[in-house]
All heavy atoms as an XYZ file, in Angstrom:
745
protein
N       1.023    -13.785     -8.638
C       1.537    -12.539     -7.967
C       0.446    -12.091     -6.973
O      -0.819    -12.386     -7.239
C       1.722    -11.352     -8.948
C       2.924    -11.670     -9.867
C       3.068    -10.518    -10.793
C       4.378    -10.669    -11.610
N       4.705     -9.502    -12.396
N       0.881    -11.544     -5.880
C      -0.155    -11.196     -4.820
C      -0.663     -9.752     -4.962
O      -1.649     -9.498     -4.402
C       0.558    -11.406     -3.380
O       1.676    -10.429     -3.463
C       1.172    -12.704     -3.201
N      -0.115     -8.986     -5.757
C      -0.535     -7.569     -5.813
C      -0.975     -7.142     -7.214
O      -0.829     -5.947     -7.528
C       0.631     -6.689     -5.268
O       1.742     -6.857     -6.073
N      -1.494     -7.996     -7.864
C      -1.974     -7.646     -9.359
C      -3.288     -6.997     -9.367
O      -3.660     -6.240    -10.215
C      -2.105     -8.882    -10.197
C      -0.719     -9.479    -10.756
O       0.135     -8.669    -10.524
O      -0.617    -10.475    -11.137
N      -4.097     -7.099     -8.319
C      -5.341     -6.502     -8.194
C      -5.257     -5.058     -7.966
O      -4.709     -4.620     -7.116
C      -6.271     -7.163     -7.126
C      -7.552     -6.501     -6.987
C      -8.543     -6.875     -7.875
C      -7.851     -5.711     -6.025
C      -9.875     -6.425     -7.861
C      -9.111     -5.084     -5.955
C     -10.128     -5.480     -6.817
N      -5.657     -4.180     -8.919
C      -5.441     -2.721     -8.840
C      -6.635     -1.981     -8.962
O      -6.614     -0.664     -8.947
C      -4.385     -2.287     -9.816
O      -4.878     -2.620    -11.197
C      -3.076     -2.958     -9.650
N      -7.829     -2.525     -9.083
C      -9.069     -1.786     -9.245
C     -10.321     -2.385     -8.741
O     -10.383     -3.662     -8.935
C      -9.196     -1.261    -10.715
O      -9.402     -2.405    -11.538
N     -11.258     -1.655     -8.346
C     -12.564     -2.077     -8.024
C     -13.499     -1.557     -9.090
O     -14.651     -1.835     -9.041
C     -13.009     -1.591     -6.740
C     -12.290     -2.198     -5.537
C     -11.231     -1.550     -5.006
C     -12.790     -3.373     -5.016
C     -10.594     -2.285     -3.894
C     -12.111     -3.944     -3.963
C     -11.108     -3.393     -3.367
O     -10.444     -3.932     -2.337
N     -12.947     -0.912    -10.141
C     -13.872     -0.270    -11.166
C     -12.944     -0.496    -12.496
O     -11.944     -1.070    -12.472
C     -14.234      1.074    -10.875
O     -12.943      1.854    -11.022
N     -13.534      0.118    -13.528
C     -12.875      0.097    -14.889
C     -11.572      0.876    -14.837
O     -10.828      0.808    -15.816
C     -13.725      0.525    -15.926
C     -14.313      1.903    -15.829
C     -15.264      2.227    -16.940
C     -15.796      3.542    -16.922
N     -16.544      3.912    -17.972
N     -11.248      1.730    -13.846
C     -10.152      2.660    -13.828
C      -9.120      1.957    -13.001
O      -9.267      1.472    -11.931
C     -10.594      3.977    -13.131
C     -11.673      4.639    -13.815
C     -12.972      4.590    -13.270
C     -11.520      5.269    -15.015
C     -14.085      5.298    -13.806
C     -12.614      5.831    -15.715
C     -13.908      5.754    -15.047
O     -14.904      6.376    -15.699
N      -7.918      2.004    -13.533
C      -6.661      1.402    -12.923
C      -6.138      2.310    -11.700
O      -6.392      3.584    -11.800
C      -5.465      1.211    -13.864
C      -5.755      0.071    -14.718
O      -6.586     -0.860    -14.414
N      -5.210      0.002    -15.923
N      -5.661      1.796    -10.687
C      -5.025      2.414     -9.600
C      -3.494      2.248     -9.745
O      -2.998      1.401     -9.095
C      -5.495      2.031     -8.279
C      -5.439      3.083     -7.171
C      -6.225      4.184     -7.028
C      -4.352      2.999     -6.310
C      -6.066      5.098     -5.986
C      -3.972      3.858     -5.357
C      -4.820      4.978     -5.185
N      -2.987      3.003    -10.648
C      -1.558      2.850    -10.835
C      -0.666      3.867    -10.004
O      -1.210      4.423     -9.084
C      -1.206      2.911    -12.398
C      -1.651      4.431    -12.838
O      -1.974      5.404    -12.002
O      -1.751      4.572    -14.022
N       0.722      3.839    -10.360
C       1.620      4.732     -9.487
C       1.171      6.169     -9.509
O       1.344      6.878     -8.513
C       2.955      4.566    -10.001
C       3.619      3.180     -9.624
O       3.086      2.472     -8.935
O       4.802      2.925    -10.204
N       0.676      6.755    -10.673
C       0.214      8.124    -10.633
C      -0.945      8.258     -9.718
O      -1.028      9.373     -9.163
C      -0.162      8.618    -12.060
O      -1.204      7.884    -12.524
N      -1.875      7.382     -9.524
C      -2.883      7.564     -8.577
C      -2.349      7.424     -7.229
O      -2.887      8.018     -6.285
C      -3.950      6.381     -8.890
C      -4.780      6.662    -10.165
C      -5.515      7.995    -10.168
O      -6.235      8.178     -9.175
O      -5.390      8.552    -11.165
N      -1.335      6.496     -7.088
C      -0.717      6.398     -5.701
C      -0.211      7.692     -5.243
O      -0.187      8.110     -4.167
C       0.359      5.358     -5.659
C      -0.163      3.932     -5.650
C      -0.676      3.502     -4.362
O      -0.749      4.169     -3.291
N      -1.148      2.161     -4.181
N       0.504      8.496     -6.267
C       1.148      9.701     -5.996
C      -0.035     10.823     -5.627
O       0.084     11.599     -4.651
C       1.940     10.219     -7.171
C       3.136      9.238     -7.382
C       2.386     11.700     -6.955
C       4.065      9.246     -6.220
N      -1.141     10.756     -6.330
C      -2.357     11.586     -6.015
C      -2.729     11.231     -4.529
O      -3.088     12.301     -3.759
C      -3.353     11.372     -7.028
C      -3.165     11.979     -8.370
C      -4.392     11.855     -9.203
N      -5.594     12.606     -8.752
C      -6.768     12.182     -8.683
N      -7.100     11.009     -9.252
N      -7.854     12.988     -8.214
N      -2.873     10.087     -4.185
C      -3.152      9.597     -2.821
C      -2.158     10.147     -1.858
O      -2.551     10.655     -0.808
C      -3.291      8.206     -2.707
C      -3.712      7.526     -1.288
C      -5.158      8.161     -0.842
C      -3.890      6.081     -1.400
N      -0.919     10.112     -2.069
C       0.116     10.656     -1.263
C      -0.029     12.164     -1.024
O       0.003     12.652      0.084
C       1.492     10.275     -1.942
C       2.681     10.516     -0.977
C       3.409     11.830     -1.219
N       3.249     12.482     -2.343
C       4.325     12.445     -3.397
N       5.372     11.758     -3.179
N       4.201     13.101     -4.595
N      -0.412     12.790     -2.134
C      -0.509     14.284     -2.057
C      -1.742     14.608     -1.208
O      -1.650     15.545     -0.402
C      -0.765     14.873     -3.447
C       0.517     14.741     -4.241
O       1.706     14.498     -3.770
O       0.483     15.036     -5.508
N      -2.779     13.827     -1.371
C      -3.954     13.969     -0.446
C      -3.559     13.757      0.951
O      -4.013     14.469      1.896
C      -5.157     13.143     -0.913
C      -6.316     13.254     -0.131
C      -7.091     14.412     -0.300
C      -6.709     12.305      0.772
C      -8.361     14.467      0.613
C      -7.894     12.475      1.525
C      -8.697     13.504      1.391
N      -2.911     12.674      1.326
C      -2.452     12.333      2.611
C      -1.577     13.469      3.090
O      -1.788     13.871      4.266
C      -1.547     11.012      2.482
C      -1.209     10.415      3.713
C      -2.092      9.329      4.114
C      -0.132     10.660      4.529
C      -1.739      8.530      5.261
C       0.183      9.929      5.680
C      -0.659      8.875      5.975
N      -0.714     14.072      2.371
C       0.077     15.274      2.822
C      -0.862     16.362      3.205
O      -0.625     17.034      4.198
C       0.937     15.723      1.742
C       2.278     14.734      1.555
O       2.468     13.869      2.458
N       2.858     14.804      0.437
N      -1.856     16.604      2.376
C      -2.735     17.790      2.661
C      -3.581     17.440      3.981
O      -3.733     18.503      4.773
C      -3.860     18.020      1.565
C      -3.206     18.743      0.424
C      -4.250     19.254     -0.506
N      -5.256     18.250     -1.056
C      -5.154     17.597     -2.118
N      -4.024     17.545     -2.809
N      -6.122     16.645     -2.342
N      -4.037     16.380      4.118
C      -4.820     15.981      5.326
C      -3.798     15.999      6.624
O      -4.186     16.360      7.615
C      -5.501     14.655      5.196
C      -6.450     14.732      4.070
C      -6.212     14.288      6.566
C      -7.548     15.779      4.181
N      -2.648     15.553      6.388
C      -1.665     15.597      7.512
C      -1.419     17.084      7.882
O      -1.180     17.297      9.192
C      -0.416     14.979      7.030
C       0.750     15.006      7.968
O       0.633     14.441      9.057
N       1.872     15.668      7.776
N      -1.376     17.966      7.032
C      -1.138     19.390      7.400
C      -2.245     19.969      8.285
O      -2.100     21.011      8.956
C      -0.929     20.286      6.157
O      -2.291     20.485      5.443
N      -3.446     19.266      8.300
C      -4.593     19.645      9.220
C      -4.394     18.995     10.454
O      -5.398     19.126     11.324
C      -5.959     19.276      8.441
C      -5.958     19.678      6.985
C      -6.534     21.023      7.063
C      -6.938     21.444      5.590
N      -6.925     22.727      5.370
N      -3.397     18.225     10.829
C      -3.103     17.571     12.090
C      -4.033     16.461     12.356
O      -4.211     15.986     13.415
C      -3.146     18.588     13.230
C      -2.359     19.795     13.022
C      -0.848     19.526     12.936
C      -0.014     20.776     12.879
N       1.315     20.603     12.279
N      -4.674     15.771     11.321
C      -5.506     14.647     11.541
C      -4.449     13.435     11.720
O      -3.451     13.477     11.078
C      -6.346     14.341     10.279
N      -4.829     12.432     12.464
C      -4.195     11.270     12.506
C      -4.660     10.351     11.405
O      -5.737     10.061     11.113
C      -4.497     10.515     13.939
C      -3.895     11.125     15.072
C      -4.147     10.382     16.289
C      -3.361     11.047     17.434
N      -3.448     10.259     18.739
N      -3.570      9.818     10.641
C      -3.772      9.090      9.452
C      -3.083      7.776      9.346
O      -2.000      7.615      9.880
C      -3.296      9.897      8.304
C      -3.823     11.281      7.934
C      -3.079     12.106      7.090
C      -5.386     11.260      7.689
N      -3.758      6.753      8.851
C      -3.119      5.511      8.525
C      -3.708      5.169      7.244
O      -4.774      5.108      6.906
C      -3.609      4.453      9.614
C      -2.987      2.955      9.221
S      -3.741      1.691     10.197
C      -3.583      2.303     11.924
N      -2.639      4.669      6.413
C      -2.964      4.161      4.997
C      -2.380      2.771      4.909
O      -1.412      2.545      5.372
C      -2.295      5.098      4.048
C      -2.474      4.781      2.474
C      -2.675      6.106      1.801
C      -1.328      4.083      1.984
N      -3.153      1.856      4.251
C      -2.539      0.615      4.078
C      -2.600      0.286      2.579
O      -3.391      0.692      1.845
C      -3.510     -0.432      4.829
O      -4.757     -0.605      4.307
N      -1.726     -0.711      2.284
C      -1.591     -1.177      0.895
C      -0.824     -2.449      0.885
O      -0.044     -2.772      1.764
C      -0.776     -0.103      0.086
C      -0.955     -0.164     -1.434
O      -1.902      0.363     -1.917
N      -0.078     -1.018     -2.112
N      -1.073     -3.253     -0.274
C      -0.326     -4.532     -0.251
C       1.076     -4.085     -0.614
O       1.319     -3.147     -1.322
C      -0.849     -5.310     -1.500
O      -0.199     -6.358     -1.730
N       2.043     -4.759      0.039
C       3.484     -4.342      0.013
C       4.013     -4.741     -1.236
O       4.083     -6.029     -1.619
C       4.131     -5.040      1.238
C       5.648     -4.568      1.274
O       6.060     -3.802      0.379
O       6.259     -4.998      2.393
N       4.516     -3.838     -2.046
C       5.130     -4.265     -3.434
C       6.366     -5.048     -3.159
O       6.789     -5.757     -4.188
C       5.479     -2.938     -4.122
C       5.442     -1.863     -3.046
C       4.518     -2.397     -1.925
N       6.985     -5.086     -2.012
C       8.126     -5.886     -1.772
C       7.858     -7.353     -1.745
O       8.703     -8.261     -1.709
C       8.792     -5.427     -0.492
C       9.472     -4.071     -0.664
C      10.279     -3.770      0.641
C      10.937     -2.458      0.530
N      12.161     -2.423     -0.369
N       6.561     -7.740     -1.616
C       6.055     -9.129     -1.781
C       6.464     -9.659     -3.175
O       6.763    -10.876     -3.285
C       4.616     -9.230     -1.730
C       4.023     -9.012     -0.338
O       4.553     -9.527      0.762
N       2.960     -8.255     -0.308
N       6.603     -8.901     -4.168
C       6.965     -9.234     -5.558
C       8.347     -8.956     -5.882
O       9.105     -9.601     -6.534
C       5.976     -8.704     -6.564
C       4.630     -9.189     -6.531
C       4.571    -10.765     -6.739
O       5.332    -11.260     -7.642
O       4.045    -11.503     -5.951
N       8.858     -7.731     -5.326
C      10.196     -7.180     -5.726
C      10.769     -6.548     -4.521
O      10.401     -5.350     -4.128
C       9.998     -6.177     -6.915
C      11.404     -5.533     -7.297
O      12.463     -5.945     -6.626
O      11.428     -4.792     -8.198
N      11.690     -7.216     -3.855
C      12.270     -6.733     -2.698
C      12.949     -5.381     -2.838
O      13.283     -4.656     -1.920
C      13.286     -7.729     -2.004
C      12.542     -9.028     -1.679
C      14.488     -8.042     -2.959
N      13.334     -4.950     -4.056
C      13.950     -3.727     -4.367
C      12.936     -2.556     -4.575
O      13.420     -1.513     -4.858
C      14.910     -3.997     -5.573
C      16.065     -4.860     -5.193
O      16.760     -4.856     -4.200
N      16.224     -5.799     -6.054
N      11.664     -2.873     -4.580
C      10.768     -1.882     -4.934
C      10.656     -0.947     -3.644
O      10.038     -1.321     -2.627
C       9.361     -2.477     -5.169
C       8.379     -1.543     -5.731
O       8.332     -0.322     -5.280
O       7.487     -2.039     -6.465
N      11.114      0.214     -3.744
C      11.096      1.279     -2.759
C      10.044      2.370     -2.858
O      10.217      3.517     -2.432
C      12.552      1.807     -2.602
C      13.472      0.860     -1.938
O      13.071     -0.096     -1.197
O      14.722      1.010     -2.398
N       9.096      2.158     -3.644
C       8.043      3.158     -4.026
C       7.532      3.821     -2.734
O       7.404      4.990     -2.660
C       6.875      2.391     -4.799
C       5.843      3.519     -5.159
C       5.968      4.276     -6.317
C       4.757      3.698     -4.358
C       5.026      5.244     -6.724
C       3.742      4.630     -4.775
C       3.955      5.279     -5.840
N       7.068      2.941     -1.671
C       6.446      3.665     -0.539
C       7.515      4.270      0.314
O       7.202      5.356      0.925
C       5.624      2.556      0.141
C       4.410      2.310     -0.540
C       4.203      1.119     -1.242
C       3.279      3.127     -0.333
C       3.057      0.858     -1.977
C       2.141      2.893     -0.993
C       1.954      1.700     -1.863
N       8.715      3.635      0.364
C       9.776      4.353      1.160
C      10.155      5.643      0.788
O      10.365      6.650      1.408
C      11.006      3.485      1.234
C      10.870      2.216      2.092
C      10.051      1.050      1.436
O       9.725      1.172      0.300
O       9.723      0.115      2.201
N      10.137      5.853     -0.646
C      10.452      7.165     -1.253
C       9.201      8.152     -1.147
O       9.303      9.282     -0.723
C      10.930      7.005     -2.800
C      12.120      6.208     -2.700
C      10.848      8.244     -3.574
C      12.503      5.644     -4.158
N       7.902      7.601     -1.462
C       6.912      8.489     -1.556
C       6.448      8.966     -0.248
O       5.903      9.985     -0.069
C       5.750      7.733     -2.162
O       6.077      7.377     -3.600
N       6.586      8.158      0.774
C       6.220      8.513      2.229
C       7.402      8.507      3.170
O       7.301      8.112      4.281
C       5.219      7.413      2.762
C       3.819      7.420      1.874
C       3.759      6.704      0.873
C       2.860      8.368      2.380
C       2.454      6.670      0.162
C       1.660      8.368      1.674
C       1.440      7.662      0.521
O       0.282      7.614     -0.135
N       8.486      9.163      2.658
C       9.809      9.128      3.454
C       9.647      9.922      4.767
O      10.348      9.644      5.673
C      10.927      9.605      2.590
C      10.701     11.116      2.113
C      11.820     11.468      1.166
O      12.903     11.288      1.561
N      11.393     12.059      0.008
N       8.654     10.764      4.895
C       8.579     11.570      6.090
C       7.523     11.010      7.126
O       7.186     11.703      8.074
C       8.083     13.005      5.671
C       9.124     13.667      4.781
C       8.937     13.923      3.417
C      10.472     13.901      5.308
C       9.908     14.538      2.652
C      11.437     14.370      4.441
C      11.115     14.782      3.095
O      12.031     15.232      2.321
N       6.992      9.882      6.849
C       6.130      9.223      7.625
C       6.636      7.891      8.161
O       7.630      7.395      7.678
C       4.796      8.910      6.865
C       4.083     10.180      6.464
C       4.277     10.660      5.034
C       3.367     10.971      7.269
C       3.696     11.793      4.616
C       2.791     12.209      6.799
C       3.030     12.491      5.351
O       2.351     13.622      5.016
N       5.873      7.336      9.097
C       6.290      6.055      9.726
C       5.716      4.971      8.815
O       4.550      4.941      8.403
C       5.802      5.895     11.115
C       6.274      4.697     11.823
C       6.082      4.677     13.416
N       4.684      4.832     13.723
C       3.994      3.668     14.355
N       4.690      2.682     14.560
N       2.742      3.793     14.656
N       6.599      4.010      8.476
C       6.126      3.007      7.600
C       6.299      1.693      8.395
O       7.419      1.383      8.852
C       6.985      2.819      6.269
C       6.659      4.156      5.449
C       6.604      1.613      5.417
C       7.590      4.292      4.306
N       5.259      0.816      8.420
C       5.351     -0.429      9.234
C       4.726     -1.491      8.295
O       3.901     -1.292      7.549
C       4.442     -0.156     10.444
C       4.457     -1.414     11.384
C       3.734     -1.196     12.594
C       3.782     -2.399     13.527
N       3.035     -2.056     14.676
N       5.491     -2.717      8.295
C       4.919     -3.775      7.732
C       4.330     -4.808      8.593
O       4.842     -5.059      9.622
C       6.056     -4.460      6.835
C       6.369     -3.608      5.744
C       7.512     -4.187      4.832
N       7.571     -3.374      3.563
C       8.115     -2.169      3.362
N       8.717     -1.622      4.363
N       8.144     -1.653      2.217
N       3.168     -5.400      8.243
C       2.459     -6.276      9.041
C       2.008     -7.391      8.165
O       1.787     -7.308      6.919
C       1.321     -5.726      9.695
C       1.528     -4.594     10.727
C       0.222     -5.086      8.650
N       1.763     -8.579      8.722
C       1.178     -9.716      8.020
C      -0.330     -9.600      7.798
O      -1.021     -9.162      8.709
C       1.473    -11.031      8.741
C       2.881    -11.414      8.892
C       3.441    -11.762      7.481
C       4.916    -12.220      7.659
N       5.497    -12.344      6.282
N      -0.791     -9.804      6.642
C      -2.124     -9.818      6.282
C      -2.636    -11.048      5.592
O      -1.839    -11.620      4.845
C      -2.447     -8.590      5.302
N      -3.722    -11.446      6.001
C      -4.276    -12.802      5.567
C      -5.057    -12.542      4.239
O      -5.893    -11.602      4.112
C      -5.139    -13.483      6.558
O      -5.192    -14.805      6.354
N      -4.777    -13.403      3.187
C      -5.436    -13.272      1.992
C      -6.117    -14.643      1.782
O      -5.495    -15.669      1.520
C      -4.522    -13.046      0.846
C      -3.869    -11.680      0.863
C      -4.886    -10.638      0.625
N      -4.209     -9.210      0.398
C      -4.155     -8.329      1.495
N      -4.715     -8.688      2.535
N      -3.633     -7.170      1.288
N      -7.449    -14.730      1.895
C      -8.270    -15.854      1.751
C      -8.803    -16.133      0.354
O      -9.325    -17.149      0.173
C      -9.251    -15.862      2.803
C      -8.711    -16.011      4.328
O      -7.744    -16.658      4.447
N      -9.333    -15.165      5.106
N      -8.764    -15.094     -0.479
C      -9.316    -15.231     -1.736
C      -8.251    -15.094     -2.774
O      -7.406    -14.170     -2.880
C     -10.316    -14.111     -2.068
C     -11.555    -14.240     -0.986
C     -10.951    -14.181     -3.474
C     -12.469    -13.079     -1.108
N      -8.159    -16.164     -3.627
C      -7.150    -16.136     -4.736
C      -7.563    -17.305     -5.675
O      -8.011    -18.447     -5.159
C      -5.794    -16.389     -4.257
C      -4.763    -16.040     -5.477
O      -4.863    -16.535     -6.516
N      -3.782    -15.361     -4.994
N      -7.540    -17.188     -6.988
C      -7.858    -18.268     -7.803
C      -6.962    -19.489     -7.727
O      -7.276    -20.679     -8.074
C      -7.987    -17.709     -9.266
O      -6.636    -17.250     -9.679
N      -5.773    -19.238     -7.193
C      -4.783    -20.171     -7.009
C      -4.697    -20.510     -5.539
O      -4.174    -19.670     -4.794
C      -3.443    -19.775     -7.540
C      -2.349    -20.900     -7.364
O      -2.442    -21.754     -6.553
N      -1.321    -20.681     -8.045
N      -5.181    -21.507     -4.990
C      -5.339    -21.856     -3.572
C      -3.847    -21.775     -2.945
O      -3.808    -21.506     -1.789
C      -5.913    -23.268     -3.300
N      -2.880    -22.100     -3.677
C      -1.532    -22.155     -3.177
C      -1.010    -20.691     -2.706
O      -0.019    -20.602     -2.048
C      -0.475    -22.811     -4.148
C      -0.840    -24.176     -4.539
C      -0.815    -25.064     -3.350
O       0.014    -24.924     -2.430
N      -1.659    -26.085     -3.402
N      -1.725    -19.746     -3.395
C      -1.255    -18.391     -3.046
C      -2.093    -17.592     -2.006
O      -1.951    -16.449     -1.837
C      -1.294    -17.559     -4.379
C      -0.260    -17.939     -5.379
C      -0.275    -17.145     -6.621
C       0.851    -17.511     -7.484
N       0.993    -16.608     -8.720
N      -2.955    -18.503     -1.395
C      -3.758    -17.963     -0.269
C      -2.863    -17.871      0.963
O      -1.989    -18.714      1.218
C      -5.013    -18.638     -0.071
C      -5.943    -18.502     -1.258
C      -7.156    -19.441     -1.073
N      -7.913    -19.525     -2.305
C      -8.675    -20.434     -2.592
N      -8.835    -21.598     -1.869
N      -9.339    -20.494     -3.786
N      -3.128    -17.059      1.888
C      -2.434    -17.125      3.233
C      -1.783    -15.689      3.472
O      -2.389    -14.643      3.077
N      -0.765    -15.629      4.279
C      -0.143    -14.371      4.784
C       0.683    -13.745      3.709
O       1.552    -14.445      3.122
C       0.476    -14.573      6.006
C      -0.429    -14.784      7.085
C       0.275    -14.776      8.530
O       1.526    -14.909      8.516
O      -0.307    -14.524      9.577
N       0.612    -12.440      3.578
C       1.588    -11.638      2.799
C       1.853    -10.398      3.675
O       1.073    -10.081      4.680
C       1.011    -11.266      1.402
C      -0.263    -10.357      1.471
C       0.704    -12.427      0.529
C      -0.557     -9.638      0.302
N       2.837     -9.652      3.255
C       3.138     -8.316      3.973
C       2.242     -7.238      3.330
O       1.829     -7.120      2.176
C       4.487     -7.899      3.818
C       5.519     -8.701      4.560
O       5.105     -9.155      5.567
N       6.706     -8.938      4.035
N       1.638     -6.445      4.394
C       0.895     -5.291      4.153
C       1.681     -4.008      4.592
O       2.359     -4.233      5.668
C      -0.511     -5.383      4.789
C      -1.383     -4.260      4.487
C      -2.392     -4.528      3.376
O      -2.233     -5.574      2.670
O      -3.092     -3.623      3.019
N       1.742     -2.951      3.858
C       2.451     -1.784      4.419
C       1.515     -0.863      4.881
O       0.328     -0.582      4.407
C       3.323     -1.125      3.140
C       2.372     -0.792      2.116
C       4.164     -0.141      3.606
N       1.837     -0.408      6.080
C       1.059      0.679      6.747
C       1.890      1.990      6.822
O       2.996      1.895      7.130
C       0.654      0.285      8.262
C      -0.120     -0.942      8.412
C      -0.228     -1.246      9.935
C      -1.428     -0.860      7.718
N       1.248      3.107      6.526
C       1.850      4.400      6.526
C       1.132      5.288      7.639
O      -0.137      5.251      7.449
C       1.858      5.048      5.131
C       2.735      4.324      4.136
C       2.448      6.491      5.297
C       2.070      3.765      3.021
N       1.802      5.681      8.656
C       1.259      6.363      9.664
C       1.908      7.810      9.794
O       3.141      7.970      9.646
C       1.315      5.586     10.894
C       0.752      4.150     10.778
C       1.893      3.167     10.752
C      -0.094      3.907     12.055
N       1.074      8.642     10.304
C       1.680     10.003     10.728
C       1.751     10.253     12.156
O       1.911     11.250     12.665
C       0.928     11.178     10.035
C      -0.475     11.469     10.691
O      -0.906     10.511     11.294
N      -0.990     12.481     10.257
N       1.586      9.067     12.861
C       1.619      9.072     14.325
C       2.418      8.002     14.959
O       2.893      7.088     14.164
C       0.321      9.176     14.935
C      -0.621      7.921     14.609
C      -0.594      6.795     15.255
C      -1.399      8.020     13.508
C      -1.442      5.769     15.007
C      -2.233      6.963     13.142
C      -2.261      5.851     13.922
O      -3.049      4.804     13.530
């Protein structure tokens, strides 16, 4: 899988943490700051996963190709979709 990596520490960054990040994004958005958030696209694994479409429905969502050069399985290195959420 391309999106199994969920932490840089002993704490998981799960859906509840994603919701906290979305709430913070909303607060900063209300201050009129320009914002861009990026995340590995869950649609890489499940095309029916609409987590970001639902969570960030009031923002612009764009998908771009992102290169992944590190993976224990060399066959899984290369381009995957990355999701960008923007308020501009």
